[in-house]
Every structure is written in structure tokens, then in C-alpha cells.
C-alpha positions as CSV (number, residue, x, y, z in Angstrom):
1,M,50.4,-11.9,18.9
2,N,53.4,-14.6,18.8
3,Q,55.3,-16.3,16.6
4,S,53.6,-19.7,17.7
5,K,50.3,-18.0,17.4
6,A,50.9,-16.3,14.4
7,V,52.3,-19.5,12.6
8,E,49.1,-21.5,13.7
9,K,46.9,-18.9,12.3
10,T,49.1,-18.9,9.0
11,L,48.6,-22.9,8.8
12,A,45.2,-22.7,9.4
13,C,44.6,-20.9,5.9
14,I,45.7,-24.0,4.0
15,D,42.9,-26.0,2.1
16,G,42.8,-29.1,3.4
17,D,40.2,-30.3,1.1
18,F,43.0,-29.2,-1.7
19,I,45.9,-31.6,0.2
20,K,43.6,-34.3,0.7
21,A,43.0,-34.3,-3.1
22,L,47.1,-34.2,-3.8
23,A,47.3,-36.8,-1.4
24,E,46.0,-40.0,-2.9
25,P,48.2,-41.5,-6.1
26,V,44.5,-42.7,-7.9
27,R,43.9,-39.0,-7.7
28,I,47.2,-38.0,-9.1
29,E,46.6,-40.2,-12.1
30,I,43.2,-39.3,-12.7
31,L,44.5,-35.5,-12.9
32,K,47.5,-36.8,-15.3
33,H,45.1,-38.4,-17.5
34,L,42.6,-34.9,-17.8
35,I,45.5,-32.9,-18.3
36,V,46.9,-35.0,-21.2
37,A,43.5,-36.3,-22.6
38,G,41.7,-33.5,-21.8
39,E,38.0,-33.6,-20.5
40,S,36.4,-37.1,-19.9
41,D,33.1,-38.7,-18.4
42,V,33.3,-41.6,-15.4
43,K,32.8,-44.1,-17.8
44,T,36.2,-43.6,-20.1
45,L,38.3,-42.7,-16.9
46,A,37.0,-45.6,-14.7
47,Q,38.3,-47.3,-18.5
48,Q,42.1,-46.0,-17.6
49,M,42.0,-47.3,-14.5
50,P,42.5,-50.5,-12.5
51,Q,39.7,-48.9,-9.7
52,D,35.7,-49.7,-10.2
53,R,33.7,-46.9,-11.6
54,S,31.9,-46.0,-8.2
55,V,35.3,-45.4,-6.5
56,I,36.4,-43.3,-9.5
57,S,33.5,-41.8,-9.3
58,R,34.0,-40.8,-5.1
59,H,37.8,-39.8,-6.4
60,L,36.4,-37.0,-8.7
61,A,33.6,-35.6,-6.1
62,T,36.4,-35.4,-4.3
63,M,38.6,-33.2,-6.5
64,E,35.7,-31.1,-7.7
65,K,35.4,-30.4,-4.2
66,A,38.3,-29.0,-3.5
67,G,38.6,-27.4,-6.4
68,L,41.1,-29.4,-8.9
69,L,38.7,-30.3,-11.6
70,R,35.1,-28.7,-12.6
71,M,32.3,-31.3,-14.2
72,H,29.4,-30.3,-16.6
73,K,26.6,-32.6,-17.7
74,A,26.6,-33.9,-21.4
75,G,23.3,-35.5,-21.9
76,R,23.3,-38.7,-19.6
77,H,27.2,-38.4,-18.8
78,V,28.9,-35.9,-16.4
79,V,32.0,-34.7,-17.8
80,Y,35.5,-33.7,-15.9
81,S,38.1,-31.6,-16.8
82,V,40.7,-29.8,-15.0
83,D,40.1,-26.4,-13.7
84,G,43.6,-24.8,-14.0
85,D,42.3,-21.6,-12.8
86,S,41.6,-22.6,-9.1
87,A,43.8,-25.6,-8.6
88,L,47.0,-22.8,-9.6
89,Q,45.4,-20.3,-7.4
90,K,45.1,-23.1,-4.7
91,S,48.8,-24.1,-5.6
92,E,50.0,-20.4,-4.8
93,Q,47.7,-20.0,-1.7
94,L,49.8,-23.0,-0.2
95,V,52.8,-21.7,-1.3
96,A,52.6,-18.7,0.1
97,S,51.3,-19.5,3.7
98,L,54.6,-22.0,3.7
99,R,56.6,-19.0,2.9
100,Q,55.2,-16.7,5.7
101,C,55.5,-19.1,8.1
102,I,59.1,-19.7,6.9
103,A,59.8,-15.5,7.1
104,M,58.5,-16.4,10.3
105,G,61.4,-18.8,11.6
106,C,59.2,-21.6,12.0
107,C,61.8,-23.7,10.3
């Protein structure tokens, strides 16, 4: 396998949902809030943000799908918290992929 193919194969392992979840400033603010304040429901988060509750809910769903958050039901509320183990694992996988590409001489 040539260098270009090896780099492409390595980059294909990067989790696009994870990168997408981190690429939106509002999602970063949600993540910060959950890290500092702990778990929260959609209503409480929406009160802290300028966006509508429905927009916050969509952001939370994207972040949960990406493995940044976990959710559980508490009565009628859906409560979100940071999934630290998953976020760390995905971050380490991203760094490992980039290190591997650099070792192959891509940049």
C-alpha cells in the first residue's frame, strides 16, 4: 500500500459524528455547562442559552449520538450528562489517527 492510500485508510477511521458535534460553538457551550453544572434537562439548559428549547434538544441529540453525552429519563424529563469515558476515548482515537498520519509523512 502506498503512502497516500495508507493515510486515507487512517483518516477514514476518524469519527465524523464526534468532529461534527465539536464543530458547533453552541454545542461547546452546552458541553461546558454540563461539565461545570453537572447533569441537566433540556428545559434547564435552554434557560441558560439564547437558543430555543427545540434547537437545544437537537444539539443534545447530536452530541449524544456522537458519544459526548449520555441521557436518562427522570420522570417526564430527559436528563443529559457528559460521557467522559466515551469523549476521552474518541479524543484519543482522533489524536492517534493524526499521529499515525504524521508518522507516515503526510504533513
